[in-house]
C-alpha positions in Angstrom: 22.0 -64.5 -45.5 24.4 -67.3 -47.3 24.6 -67.9 -51.4 21.9 -70.2 -52.3 24.1 -71.9 -54.4 26.7 -72.6 -52.0 23.9 -73.6 -49.4 22.3 -76.3 -52.1 25.7 -77.4 -52.9 26.1 -78.2 -49.2 23.1 -80.0 -49.0 23.7 -82.5 -51.8 27.4 -82.9 -51.0 27.7 -85.0 -54.5 30.2 -86.6 -56.6 30.9 -86.0 -60.3 30.0 -89.1 -62.3 30.1 -89.9 -66.3 27.0 -90.0 -68.8 26.6 -92.2 -71.7 25.8 -90.7 -75.1 22.0 -92.1 -75.9 21.8 -90.8 -79.1 24.5 -93.5 -80.7 23.7 -96.3 -78.9 22.8 -98.9 -81.1 21.4 -100.5 -78.1 18.7 -98.5 -77.5 15.2 -99.7 -78.5 13.0 -97.7 -80.0 9.7 -96.6 -78.0 11.8 -97.0 -74.7 12.0 -94.0 -72.8 14.9 -91.9 -73.0 16.6 -90.5 -69.9 16.8 -86.5 -69.9 19.7 -84.7 -71.3 22.0 -83.5 -68.7 23.0 -79.7 -69.4 26.3 -80.1 -67.3 28.7 -82.3 -69.6 31.5 -83.7 -68.1 35.5 -83.1 -69.4 36.0 -86.7 -69.9 34.7 -88.1 -73.4 31.0 -90.1 -72.9 31.6 -93.7 -72.8 29.3 -95.7 -75.0 26.8 -98.3 -73.2 25.4 -101.8 -74.6 23.1 -101.4 -72.0 20.7 -99.1 -70.9 22.4 -97.6 -67.4 20.6 -97.0 -64.6 22.9 -94.1 -63.0 22.7 -90.4 -63.6 25.5 -87.8 -64.2 25.3 -87.3 -60.4 25.4 -89.9 -58.0 24.3 -88.7 -54.2 26.2 -90.6 -51.2 22.2 -90.7 -50.0 19.2 -92.1 -52.0 17.7 -90.8 -54.3 14.2 -90.3 -52.1 16.3 -89.1 -49.6 18.0 -86.5 -51.9 14.4 -85.5 -53.2 13.5 -84.8 -49.4 16.1 -83.1 -48.3 16.1 -80.8 -51.2 12.1 -80.0 -51.1 12.7 -79.4 -47.4 15.5 -76.8 -48.0 13.4 -75.4 -50.6 10.4 -74.6 -48.6 12.6 -73.3 -45.5 14.3 -70.5 -47.6 10.4 -70.1 -49.4 8.9 -69.7 -46.3 10.6 -69.8 -43.0 13.4 -67.5 -44.0 11.9 -64.7 -43.3 13.9 -62.3 -45.3 12.8 -64.7 -48.3 10.5 -62.8 -50.8 7.4 -64.7 -49.8 5.2 -63.1 -52.7 7.6 -64.6 -55.4 6.0 -67.6 -54.7 3.0 -69.2 -55.6 1.3 -70.4 -52.0 -2.4 -72.3 -51.8 -4.3 -73.4 -49.5 -3.4 -77.2 -50.1 0.7 -76.4 -50.1 0.6 -74.2 -47.1 -1.6 -77.1 -44.8 0.9 -79.6 -46.6 3.9 -77.8 -45.0 2.7 -76.9 -42.0 1.2 -79.8 -40.9 4.7 -81.8 -41.4 6.2 -79.0 -40.0 4.6 -79.4 -36.8 5.0 -83.0 -36.9 8.2 -82.7 -37.0 8.6 -80.2 -34.0 6.1 -82.6 -32.0 3.3 -80.6 -32.0 0.3 -82.3 -31.1 -2.3 -83.1 -33.7 -0.3 -81.4 -36.0 -3.1 -81.3 -39.1 -5.6 -80.0 -37.0 -2.9 -77.1 -35.3 -2.5 -76.2 -38.9 -6.1 -76.0 -40.1 -6.7 -73.8 -37.4 -4.1 -71.4 -38.1 -4.9 -71.4 -41.7 -8.5 -70.9 -41.2 -7.8 -68.4 -38.6 -5.3 -66.4 -41.0 -7.6 -66.5 -44.0 -11.4 -65.9 -41.9 -12.4 -69.3 -43.4 -14.0 -72.1 -41.8 -11.7 -75.5 -41.6 -14.2 -77.2 -44.3 -13.6 -74.4 -46.7 -10.0 -74.5 -46.6 -10.5 -78.1 -48.7 -13.5 -76.4 -51.0 -10.6 -73.7 -52.3 -7.5 -76.0 -51.9 -6.2 -74.0 -55.4 -6.7 -70.5 -53.5 -3.5 -68.6 -53.7 -2.6 -67.0 -50.3 -1.3 -63.3 -50.3 1.8 -62.3 -49.2 0.5 -60.2 -46.2 -1.4 -63.3 -44.9 1.8 -65.3 -45.5 3.6 -63.0 -43.0 0.8 -63.4 -40.6 0.9 -67.0 -41.0 5.2 -67.3 -40.6 4.9 -65.7 -37.1 2.1 -68.0 -36.1 3.7 -71.3 -37.3 7.1 -70.0 -36.0 5.6 -69.7 -32.0 3.3 -72.7 -32.5 6.7 -74.3 -33.2 7.8 -73.4 -30.1 4.9 -74.9 -27.9 2.7 -72.3 -27.6 -0.9 -73.3 -27.8 -2.6 -72.5 -31.1 -6.0 -71.4 -29.1 -3.9 -68.6 -27.3 -2.7 -67.5 -31.1 -6.1 -67.8 -32.7 -7.5 -66.2 -29.4 -10.2 -68.9 -29.3 -11.2 -72.5 -28.9 -13.9 -74.7 -29.0 -15.9 -76.4 -25.9 -18.9 -78.7 -26.6 -19.7 -77.8 -29.9 -19.1 -73.7 -29.1 -17.0 -71.0 -30.2 -15.3 -69.2 -26.8 -12.9 -66.5 -26.8 -9.7 -67.5 -24.6 -6.3 -65.8 -23.5 -3.4 -66.9 -21.0 -5.3 -65.3 -18.5 -7.3 -68.1 -18.1 -7.3 -72.2 -19.0 -7.6 -73.7 -22.2 -11.4 -75.9 -21.9 -10.0 -79.7 -22.5 -12.5 -82.0 -23.9 -12.4 -84.2 -21.1 -14.0 -81.4 -19.5 -17.3 -82.3 -21.6 -18.3 -85.2 -20.0 -18.8 -82.8 -16.2 -20.7 -80.9 -18.6 -22.6 -83.9 -19.8 -23.2 -85.0 -16.5 -25.0 -82.1 -15.1 -27.5 -81.4 -18.2 -28.8 -84.8 -17.1 -29.0 -84.1 -13.8 -30.9 -80.9 -14.6 -33.5 -82.4 -16.8 -34.3 -85.0 -14.2 -35.7 -82.6 -12.0 -38.5 -79.9 -12.3 -38.7 -76.3 -12.5 -36.5 -73.5 -12.3 -32.6 -74.8 -11.0 -30.1 -72.7 -9.6 -26.6 -74.0 -10.2 -23.0 -72.6 -8.9 -20.1 -73.2 -10.9 -16.9 -72.8 -9.0 -13.6 -71.9 -10.9 -15.1 -70.9 -14.1 -12.1 -69.7 -15.8 -13.3 -68.8 -19.5 -16.9 -69.7 -18.1 -17.0 -73.1 -20.6 -19.0 -74.8 -18.2 -21.8 -72.3 -17.5 -22.0 -71.2 -20.2 -22.2 -74.9 -22.1 -25.1 -75.7 -19.5 -27.4 -72.1 -19.9 -27.0 -73.3 -23.6 -28.3 -76.7 -23.4 -30.5 -76.5 -20.3 -32.6 -73.2 -20.8 -34.4 -73.8 -17.3 -31.2 -72.4 -15.4 -29.9 -69.6 -13.3 -26.2 -69.6 -13.2 -23.5 -68.1 -10.6 -20.1 -68.6 -11.9 -17.3 -67.1 -9.6 -13.4 -67.2 -10.0 -10.7 -65.6 -8.3 -9.4 -64.0 -11.0 -10.8 -60.5 -12.3 -8.8 -61.4 -16.0 -10.5 -64.5 -16.6 -13.7 -63.5 -15.8 -13.5 -60.4 -18.0 -12.9 -63.1 -20.9 -15.6 -65.1 -19.4 -18.0 -62.1 -19.5 -17.0 -61.8 -23.2 -18.1 -65.0 -24.1 -21.5 -64.8 -21.6 -22.2 -62.0 -23.7 -21.0 -63.8 -27.0 -23.8 -66.5 -26.4 -26.3 -63.7 -25.5 -26.4 -65.3 -21.6 -26.6 -62.5 -19.9 -29.5 -62.7 -18.0 -28.7 -66.0 -16.9 -25.4 -66.0 -15.8 -24.2 -63.6 -12.7 -19.8 -63.5 -12.6 -18.8 -62.7 -9.4 -14.9 -62.7 -8.7 -14.1 -63.8 -5.3 -12.4 -67.1 -3.9 -14.2 -69.8 -4.2 -17.8 -69.4 -1.6 -16.9 -66.0 -0.8 -17.9 -64.4 -3.9 -21.5 -64.1 -2.9 -23.5 -63.8 0.1 -25.6 -66.3 0.9 -29.4 -65.8 1.5 -28.3 -62.4 -0.6 -26.9 -63.8 -3.8 -29.0 -66.6 -3.7 -30.7 -69.2 -1.6 -29.3 -72.9 -1.9 -28.2 -74.6 -5.3 -29.7 -77.2 -7.1 -26.2 -78.4 -8.6 -22.7 -76.9 -7.7 -20.3 -78.0 -10.5 -16.6 -77.0 -10.2 -13.2 -78.1 -12.2 -10.9 -76.4 -9.8 -6.4 -76.6 -10.2 -5.6 -80.0 -9.3 -2.2 -80.3 -10.4 -0.1 -81.8 -7.7 4.2 -80.3 -7.2 5.7 -83.4 -8.9 3.0 -83.4 -12.1 3.8 -80.0 -11.9 7.2 -80.4 -13.1 6.2 -83.2 -15.4 3.5 -80.6 -17.6 4.0 -80.6 -21.3 6.1 -77.3 -21.9 2.5 -75.6 -23.8 0.9 -76.5 -20.6 3.5 -75.5 -18.1 5.0 -72.7 -20.0 1.5 -70.9 -21.1 -1.4 -71.5 -19.0 -1.7 -69.7 -15.6 -0.5 -71.8 -12.7 -2.8 -70.3 -10.6 -5.4 -72.2 -12.8 -3.4 -75.6 -12.8 -1.6 -75.8 -9.7 -3.5 -77.3 -6.5 -0.3 -77.4 -3.7 1.8 -80.6 -3.0 -0.4 -83.6 -3.4 -3.1 -81.9 -6.3 -6.2 -81.6 -3.4 -5.7 -78.2 -1.7 -9.1 -76.6 -3.2 -11.4 -79.9 -2.9 -10.7 -80.0 1.0 -11.9 -76.4 0.7 -14.9 -76.7 -1.4 -16.0 -80.1 -0.3 -15.6 -78.9 3.1 -18.3 -76.3 2.9 -20.4 -77.1 -0.3 -23.7 -78.4 1.6 -24.2 -75.7 3.2 -25.2 -74.2 -0.2 -27.2 -77.0 -2.0 -30.5 -78.2 -1.3 -31.5 -81.9 -0.1 -31.1 -83.9 -2.8 -28.7 -81.4 -4.9 -25.6 -82.8 -6.4 -21.9 -81.8 -6.1 -20.2 -82.7 -9.4 -16.0 -81.7 -9.4 -13.8 -82.8 -12.8 -11.1 -84.5 -11.0 -7.5 -86.0 -12.2 -6.4 -89.3 -13.5 -5.8 -91.1 -10.3 -7.7 -89.0 -7.6 -10.2 -90.6 -7.1 -10.4 -92.5 -4.1 -8.8 -89.6 -2.5 -12.0 -87.4 -3.3 -14.3 -90.1 -2.4 -12.6 -90.8 1.3 -12.8 -86.7 1.2 -16.5 -86.3 0.8 -17.2 -89.6 2.7 -16.0 -88.1 5.6 -17.9 -84.6 5.3 -21.0 -87.4 6.7 -23.2 -84.8 4.1 -23.7 -87.2 1.1 -25.8 -90.3 0.4 -24.6 -91.3 -3.0 -20.6 -90.7 -4.0 -19.8 -92.2 -7.8 -16.7 -91.8 -9.2 -16.4 -92.1 -13.0 -13.9 -92.8 -15.6 -13.1 -91.2 -19.0 -13.0 -92.9 -21.8 -9.5 -93.2 -21.6 -10.1 -94.9 -18.3 -8.6 -91.9 -16.2 -10.8 -90.9 -13.2 -12.8 -87.8 -14.4 -15.6 -87.1 -12.1 -16.8 -87.1 -8.7 -20.5 -86.5 -8.0 -22.4 -86.7 -5.2 -25.5 -86.4 -3.8 -26.7 -84.6 -0.8 -29.0 -86.6 1.7 -32.5 -85.5 2.4 -32.6 -85.0 5.5 
């Protein structure tokens, strides 16, 4: 590592500038604040000033504000992100860390930098996010700083914070996630809301199928908010189902949610596993080939391609689901799909072509994007 003094001089890039002898200046008015004396005296004889000067001993090539910020960033780099620096020598509090990590993430272009900083720090300290603000002055110990340093560095390279902490929140529920499954999106909560609304209008026990369940977020959210439901959740990925199983157990829903591994409807045997369903929900892969190449780095490089990519036009899985859905639905039952931001017209056409649905609705999310397709099966 370079000598700190040399690095500091390089960062400042300053020129010597003369000072003034304020002690012997008769024009200095009593009661005015005297500037701090400078510890470094120039070789030339001080020049007396008739008026109060504004310059200091060093005149930086950049503004005073820019210089202070540069020095602050320089200091924080060597006291936090530089692995060889002794972190224990610094008095890092929760507030200092929150502020610095937030600024660091903002500079790196990380989404929601403050929230990301809160999630990482609360994970490291085993605290709730609100507790960070009630214990602002609490010092953070070296072992915790070392762990935080590693996570901040990885997050700065756009690795998803949910994977770094191993958990995320969906529909006010904490769920485990790993790179074996997609991270649930807030937009998917709209699908859960519509499913619950539909089920609450019906009577008796309701049988539900959740295709492409991933970490189990949709099935678990429905089961927690509609107690009269039995759910079969399927996924083609064994690894994703292992995460879903942990989440089902975490929320004590093992008796109401059954997980089956298989390719869509092939995961279960009709009549043996269940008769027909009152509701089928599905959030399948729906990213087209051109869209996949343009995905953000934190999605494209880290989330499973199997859960994202769906052929050249992004409709590959929809075609297969829609083709067979009516065979597994009761009369007046519903098929609800999460869809891509501009896939509404294509999905509606696919549903209409089956001739199996009496009512088809495409709903947009709060951002104005196509989000939910709902189709009610004909009663005959």
